[in-house]
Phi, psi and omega in degrees: 000127178286166185300324187258028174235146180229143176280136180289135179276116178056229179274000178081359184255336183207159177276128181300148180304130178073006182244180177214155177277113185289164181305324181264015173249173174203160167275189177300156184299319176301320179289324178295321178296320178297319179291323176299321177296322176300320180295324177296315179298320183296321183273341194295314185303317181283321184295318183286337185291325182297308179296326179294321180288332185259354180085009177280155178293122182300318181297323180293317178297319179295320178301313183283339173292323176293313179298318180296321178297318177298316177301316182298314181296320180294313185287336176264010175063030182060023180266341187236100180292126181194147170249134179262108178249183182294137178268129177294338182297340181277347188301309184296309180294326177296316180300315181292317181293323178295318178296326183280321186217002180102170183301321183295324177293321176297321177299320177299322176296322177297317179300314181296321177297319179297318179297316179298318179295320178297320178296319176299318179299320179296319179294317179297322180299327182271317190253352183085184187258357186301322182294329176292318180298325179285318182290319184234076176294168184306325181296324180285312181300316179298319179296320181295315179297316182295318183291333175295315178298315181293325180296333181275352185305314179300326179294321178297315181296324179300323178282323179297321181302331182297326179199089185299317182297312179296321180296317180297317180294319179298313180295318180297321179298317178298313182298312184292316180298323181301320184261342183280324184249150176256168175065220188298320181298321178296323179285346178264020186300323179295313181296314181291326175296322177294321178296314180299314179295323179296322178296315178298316180298322179296317179295331181270004178073026183260358185249112180265109183256016181298323180292332179290315181295332182275342184283149178283157178286323183229143179166166180285152175294168176280121177255144181229161179252129183287156170241141186253123177226106185293351176292337181266357184302321182299333178292332188260343180302317178301328179297322179301318180296321178293316180297323176300312180297318181296316182294316179296320177298322179296315180300315181295322180295313180294321178298320179294323182283324184266340184080006179274151173273103184256005178306321181296341181258006180300314179298319178296322179298315178296317178298317182295316179294323177298316179292321178297319178294320179298313180297318179299314180296330180290338184245353179113012177262164178278162178295155187245163174205162175290143191256122177293330179304322182282336172298323178298319177297316180296318180296323182286322185265343186060028177246109182253018184296129176288343177300323179296328180283330172296320177296316180300317178299321179295316178298315181298320179298317179296317179297325182291344182268016176243101178303329180295319178297316179296321179294324178297318179293317182294337182275004181307125183300149182300321180298320177298315180298323179298318178295315179294319181296322179301315179292311187289319180294323176296321178296322177301314180299316183289335175299330175297318177295326178297320177298319177298317181295315180295327179274000179053049180289128181266106182275004169285342177277119181300333177299312180290320183299312182284327180294334177267318187293315183298310180296331179295319177293318179299317182287316183294321180276354181055054174308143184228138178225126177250123179231095183067235178276351182274136182233109182255127179244191192306317184291314179295314181292322178295320177298314178299319179298319179296313182293313183292314182300313182297309188289327176293311181293320179294320180295317179294321179297317178294321180296318179296323180295319179288325183287329182223084184301338181289326180294152181228073181294164181300147178301132181258121181302132180096347181268075184250000000 
């Protein structure tokens, strides 16, 4: 079977009882196109929010998410269904880097993060993932994800202050839609919350659409050239660790749903996301990651066909070629963004707790307790350290605190156990 051919599942009209459409299968093309459109809707609300919050061109980010998805499908041999959308983990370092040196410097940081992720993928392809599990056990990974969310809290409040009423309505709409509707509507809560907030903002005179009326219907996105400043690299290294965890989690989730052994393509998935992020940074798009929103679509439809993701990438590419559409997204009122950011940044923080729960982290163990607690304070308070031209802030310092605290305490605990076999120190996570 060539890379761009798929076997038709059954009669192509429905998923057989108790079965699922495998990655190299498809339904009829009209049904596959419909499912591809669902994937675009599922990813859209979250993907557009990152460039709007960071000041990046939305159309450019959407363009590179489409390109990145195609790269991902090609490099994984169409074995791993996934859409690559904007990663929330980039919001904090992009904001900090932009404030320090402008958008182009932030783009350089995205490129460097992409290269590092691609290198990790190459190592994983050769050596496997065990070294990642030892280096970054769940207590460390969860702490890094949580501190990123907490570090963004002041940014959310800054947007909420611009229009408290609009922000409250936007956030409330997301919360209510999430639990009120099932299926696709529930998964579109971010997008629908933005629409509800936008309507309120329009009535309150907070939505300036002059740029939309002036924009052309068709045209290329705005492309920019990155500038490289290694002083901002430390801001982006923690993002690489988050992307590694997200990609590995995505591979495991899809493997569990399809029953396929996808461990051999884990390295390729990391390499592909790294290259997609690198390409995006080179042209003005935000960094990418595999999207959990689209896993929800696959779970609901039982269609894991990669053909649907090629269709989704095509739809996203077409949308990115409309400057008017991009201008409409960029004009989203600040109050609306504040409401959405409050919900999303909080979800990022709680995802860290989810990692702890899935990893069965024992916080009765002081090693785990301090390895999580110290970096959270560093990240939430945005501790800052200036060393020459290097500027380290809360996320970078918090990540370092998590890694150093855990491995120093775990190493001493293991040494004490060997030094005094009678002693019975608390079990150290990862010491298996």
